[in-house]
C-alpha positions as CSV (number, residue, x, y, z in Angstrom):
1,Q,-66.8,-115.7,-89.4
2,A,-65.6,-118.8,-87.6
3,Q,-63.6,-117.9,-84.5
4,L,-62.1,-119.4,-81.4
5,V,-61.4,-117.3,-78.4
6,E,-59.4,-118.6,-75.4
7,S,-59.5,-117.2,-71.9
8,G,-58.6,-118.2,-68.4
9,G,-54.9,-118.1,-68.4
10,G,-52.8,-116.4,-65.7
11,L,-50.2,-116.8,-63.1
12,V,-50.6,-119.6,-60.5
13,Q,-48.4,-121.2,-57.9
14,P,-47.2,-124.8,-58.3
15,G,-50.0,-127.1,-57.2
16,G,-52.7,-124.6,-58.1
17,S,-55.5,-124.8,-60.7
18,L,-56.7,-122.9,-63.7
19,R,-59.6,-123.5,-66.1
20,L,-59.1,-122.5,-69.7
21,S,-62.1,-121.7,-71.9
22,C,-62.4,-122.0,-75.7
23,A,-65.5,-120.3,-77.0
24,A,-66.5,-120.9,-80.6
25,S,-68.5,-118.4,-82.7
26,G,-69.6,-118.5,-86.2
27,F,-69.9,-122.3,-86.2
28,T,-71.1,-125.1,-84.0
29,L,-68.6,-127.5,-82.5
30,D,-70.8,-130.5,-83.4
31,G,-68.7,-132.8,-85.6
32,Y,-65.5,-131.2,-84.6
33,A,-62.4,-132.4,-82.8
34,I,-61.3,-129.8,-80.4
35,G,-57.7,-129.8,-79.4
36,W,-55.6,-128.0,-76.8
37,F,-52.0,-127.3,-77.6
38,R,-49.3,-125.5,-75.8
39,Q,-46.0,-123.9,-76.7
40,A,-43.3,-123.1,-74.3
41,P,-40.5,-120.6,-75.2
42,G,-38.0,-122.2,-77.6
43,K,-40.1,-125.3,-78.0
44,E,-42.4,-126.7,-80.6
45,R,-46.1,-126.6,-80.1
46,E,-47.3,-129.8,-78.6
47,G,-50.7,-131.5,-78.3
48,V,-52.1,-131.6,-74.8
49,S,-55.6,-132.9,-75.0
50,C,-58.4,-133.6,-77.4
51,L,-62.2,-134.0,-77.4
52,S,-64.1,-135.7,-80.2
53,S,-67.5,-134.0,-80.2
54,S,-69.0,-136.9,-82.3
55,D,-68.5,-139.6,-79.6
56,G,-67.3,-137.7,-76.6
57,N,-64.0,-139.5,-76.4
58,T,-61.2,-137.6,-74.7
59,Y,-57.5,-137.9,-75.0
60,Y,-54.5,-136.7,-73.0
61,T,-50.8,-136.6,-73.4
62,D,-49.0,-138.6,-70.7
63,S,-47.6,-135.6,-68.9
64,V,-51.0,-134.3,-68.0
65,K,-53.0,-137.4,-67.4
66,G,-54.8,-137.4,-64.1
67,R,-54.3,-133.6,-63.8
68,F,-56.1,-132.1,-66.7
69,T,-59.7,-132.6,-67.8
70,I,-61.2,-131.5,-71.1
71,S,-65.0,-131.0,-71.3
72,R,-67.6,-129.3,-73.4
73,D,-70.7,-127.1,-72.7
74,H,-73.0,-127.7,-75.6
75,A,-75.3,-124.8,-74.8
76,K,-72.4,-122.3,-74.6
77,N,-70.5,-123.9,-77.6
78,T,-67.4,-123.8,-75.4
79,V,-64.7,-126.3,-74.5
80,Y,-62.9,-126.2,-71.2
81,L,-59.5,-127.4,-70.0
82,Q,-59.5,-127.8,-66.3
83,M,-55.9,-127.9,-65.1
84,N,-55.1,-129.1,-61.6
85,S,-51.8,-129.8,-59.7
86,L,-50.0,-127.4,-62.0
87,K,-46.3,-127.7,-62.4
88,P,-43.7,-125.1,-63.6
89,E,-43.2,-127.3,-66.7
90,D,-46.8,-126.6,-67.6
91,T,-45.9,-123.0,-68.3
92,A,-46.7,-122.1,-71.9
93,V,-49.0,-120.3,-74.2
94,Y,-52.1,-122.5,-74.6
95,Y,-54.1,-122.7,-77.8
96,C,-57.3,-124.3,-78.7
97,A,-58.0,-125.5,-82.2
98,A,-60.9,-127.2,-84.1
99,D,-61.1,-129.5,-87.1
100,F,-64.1,-131.0,-88.6
101,I,-64.0,-134.8,-88.4
102,G,-67.7,-135.8,-88.9
103,P,-69.2,-138.7,-87.0
104,Y,-66.3,-141.2,-87.1
105,G,-63.1,-139.3,-87.3
106,S,-60.3,-138.8,-84.7
107,R,-57.5,-136.4,-84.3
108,W,-55.4,-138.2,-81.7
109,P,-52.5,-137.9,-81.5
110,L,-52.8,-134.2,-82.2
111,K,-51.0,-132.7,-85.2
112,V,-50.8,-128.9,-85.7
113,S,-51.2,-129.3,-89.5
114,E,-54.5,-131.0,-89.2
115,F,-56.4,-128.2,-87.5
116,D,-58.1,-125.5,-89.5
117,Y,-59.3,-123.1,-86.8
118,W,-57.1,-121.6,-84.1
119,G,-57.5,-119.3,-81.1
120,Q,-55.1,-116.5,-80.3
121,G,-53.6,-118.3,-77.3
122,T,-53.6,-117.6,-73.5
123,Q,-50.6,-117.5,-71.3
124,V,-50.3,-119.9,-68.4
125,T,-47.4,-119.3,-66.0
126,V,-46.8,-121.6,-63.1
127,S,-44.3,-120.1,-60.7
128,A,-43.8,-119.5,-57.0
């Protein structure tokens, strides 16, 4: 059974760092776009970052550029989101998602409706 499991969330002070993990099981991430979304209370789910496994291209929403880095460990079938210089406005539940795109597709900008597989989410709270 295909599954995505996020981990790594928590409480951190402003300016701190966290690394989120998204481990895939039941399928390989080859040929998939892997997206990180977040949803703050009372707000819509928004796309944060995406990695296209076919060509390695990475994408970021403007508010996290220069602070967040998406990467992949092929051997562990896991995607990471390194989050530095965290701000209170980064507080949200973070979700990873995967969608098969083959060798040439793209999923940027991210759209919730285009992703087939979702993790359960992990809470990130940035507060002093």
